[in-house]
N, C-alpha and C positions, 0 to 999 in steps of 0.2 A: 298642436299643444306641447309645450317641451316637457319631458319628467326625465328626472334624472334616473340613470342608470344603476344598478346596486355595484358596478364595479366603482363608480365613482364617487360614491356614499362612502364604499368601504376604504379608498383610499385617502379619502379626506379625513374620516376618521383615524386611520392609522397615521397621516401627515401630523393632526392634533396629539394623538396617543405619545408617538415617542418625538414630538417635536415644538410641544407649548412651551420649552424653555429655549428655542433656538436664538443663538446671538441675543440673550437675555442680559438687558443691562438695565440702568436705574431709569435711564430717558425713555424706554422701549417698553421693557417688561416683556410680558406677551406677545406684543404685536407683531412680531416677525414668523411666531407660532402660528399665529392666528392667519397670515397671509398664508404660511403653507398649508394650511387645513382647507383654505378655500379657494388655492390655486385648480383643482383638478376639477371643482363645481364650475367655476368661471370658463374655464376650458371648454367643459360640455355642453355649458349654457351661451356661451357666445360665439361666434363665427370668427369674427373678426377681428383682430389684435387690437386695434382701436377701443373696441367694446370692451375685451377682455381687461386690457389698460384701465379704462374707465369704470369699469367694475370693482377692480382689486384695489382702485383709489379709496374706495369708504373704507376698506379695510387697515389702511395706513395709521389709523387713529391709535392713538396711547391705548392699551387693551391691558388690564390686569386682574384675575381674578380668583378664587382656589382653582386649580387646575381640573381636579377632576370632577367635581361637580359643575364645573364651568363648561363640560362636555353640551351641558342642556345647551347653554347658549352659543353654540357654534352650531348645534343641531337646528336651531329655532332660526338662526340666520341663513342657513342653506337652503330652508324653506321658504322664506322670505324671497330670498334671491332666487329661487325658482318662480315664487308667484311674479316677482319684478320682472323677469325674461319674457314669463309670458304676459306682459302689457297688461297685470292687475295694478291697480292703485299705491304702489309700492316705490318709494326711490331711496337712493343710497342715504340721504339724510336722516329719513325713516329709519333704518336700521343701523345708522351710528348711533342715533339717539337711543335706540334700544336697547343696543351694545351697553352706551353709557349707563344705562339707567339700569343693567341688572348687574352690572359689574359688583356693588355693594352689596345687595341683598343676597346673592350666590355666594359670595366670598365669607358673609356672616354666617351662613346656616353651612358652608362646606367645611369652614374653619373649626365650627361647633361639632360638627360631623365626625370629621375626617381626624383632625388634629385631636379633638378634645375629645372624642370617643374610640373610635375605631382603632387608632393607632396605640392608645393606653391598653384597651382591652386585648389586642393580638399580644401585645408586648406581655402582659399579666401572665395570659397564656404560653407566652414562650419561655417566661422566666421559670414557671412551673414546671415544664418538661425539660428545663437546663439544668434542675438539680444534681450536684454529683457532676458536673463538668458534663453533661451528655449532651450533643449534638444536635438531638431532636428537635430544641427548643427553636433553632436558629434555623432548622430546616422547615420547620413547620411555620415560622413566619413567613419566611421568604415566598413561600408557595400559598398560604392562604392570603397575603396581600396580595401578590403578582393576580391570583382567580380573582379576589374580589374586586380589586380595583378595575382590571380587566374589563369582566363582566358588566358591573356598574357603569362604567365611562362609556361602555356600548351600548348599555341599556337609553341611556339619560339622551346621548346623542339621537339616537333614531326615535325616541321618545319626543325630543325635542323637534325635529325635522317633521314629525306628522304632527304634531300639534299646531308648530308654528308661530303665530301671534296669541293663540288662545293660551300659550304657556306664560305670558305676561303678567296675566292677572294675577295668576297662584303664586307668581315667583315675587311680587311685586306690592299684593294685597295684605289685607287684615290675615289673611290662613298665615302667610308665610309670616309674619312678626308670632304668631302663637308659635309655630313650627321651628323658629329660631328659639324663643326662651324653652321651649321643652328639651330641643337639643341640649341646649346652655346648661342647663338641667341636670340633664341624664349625663352629659359631661362631665362635670361637677362631681356627681354621687361616683363616677369610674374613675376619676382622678382620684378622688379620697380613697376609695376602695383599694388602690394601689398602693396609696402612699402606706397607707396601715397594714399592708399586708408584706411589702416587701422594704418600708423603710423601719429602721430600729436604731433610735437613737437613745442609748444610756448614759448613766453616768458613774462612777465608781466613789465619789465625795463621801466621806462619812466624818463622823466625830466619836470620838475615842475616849472612854472613861478610863484617865490616867492611872486610877488604881487596879482597877481589875482588866483592864486591857481590852472590853468589850465593847463595841459599836453600841451607843443608845441615839444614834441619828444615822439612817441610811436614806439621803438624799432621793435616791432612785424609787426607793420604797414610798416614800413618802410623798411623791407627784405622784405614782400609782394610785395611792389612795384615794387622792381627791380628782385625777384623770386619768383614766388606763391611757399608758403611751403618753402621756402629758407632754415630755421631753420632743419626743417624735413630732407632734402637732405641733409644736412651739417652732421647731425648726422650720416646717412643712409651710406654716404660716409664714414665717419669717422670710423665707426663699420667696413665696406668693407677693410678700411686701415688696420686697427689692426690685422686682421684673417689673410687676404690674404698678405700684405705686411709684416708685423711684427711677422708672425704666432704665434699668439697669440690664445687661446682655446676659443671658445664662453663662457664658464663659467666664465674668468677672463675679458671679456669685459663687461660681464653682471654684473659683479662687480665694475667695472669701472663708468659703467653709475649710478648705485647705489648711489656711491661717488660724481659723479658728479650733479646727480639730489640733493643730500642730501647738499651738499653746495652750490648747487644753490639756493635751498628753502632759507638757512639762511642766504644768503645775498640778496635775494628778486629779484632773477631773475627770477626764477621760484613759479609758484603759486599752489599747491599741490590741491587747491579747495576743503579743507578739511571742514567740520561744526563739532562742538562740541556742 
């Protein structure tokens, strides 16, 4: 019975960890990174070049998912490839079908968890540590991100290898749907908290009584009396609308905000608080 060595598994994981975006293109996405990860596995399981080439052909199909959580897919297929090499009822078509079936669910969970929760959470902490120009926040983010991602990807890879086909039911079944919805809700809460803490949009617009010279209407105070940090909330929702509904790129949204800020300063709606 063929059993993969720890050396081959570690090399496969490192290849995925460092090379999941190898030769990345719109046509292939993570295909070549996947091939790099499977290369040490195939070389150890199959003796002849012909068998190795035939096994690698399975992984030339298009592949794209969230790369950190996607480690579990690589681990699952490594386990199935080992089973296939031992003559079990697994073939290349089965493995490819499984890869294609897992791409979407894992991407949904991974994007919500990594992009929607982990990154905003770490950045929120880093911003707090960077108050006053301190470099501690940057150092914290770099160290924390690499430790969490490295340990997390390694755990997922080897758990996927241990579970093999048993992981499929969890990743595609009802539990997967509930997990995605829970993570998306948590991500929304985290992003909302980060926006409320670090985004602050105010206006200096006032209406002045010409006789007394006193302001009888402060627009910012009026908005906050109805909805605290209401102008900030309006801008956050506006950005979400442009990106989510109008499919504008983040770069275009940032340029639009610069234009809005520039015009707002010119007409006296915003105060840049610059001193010369």
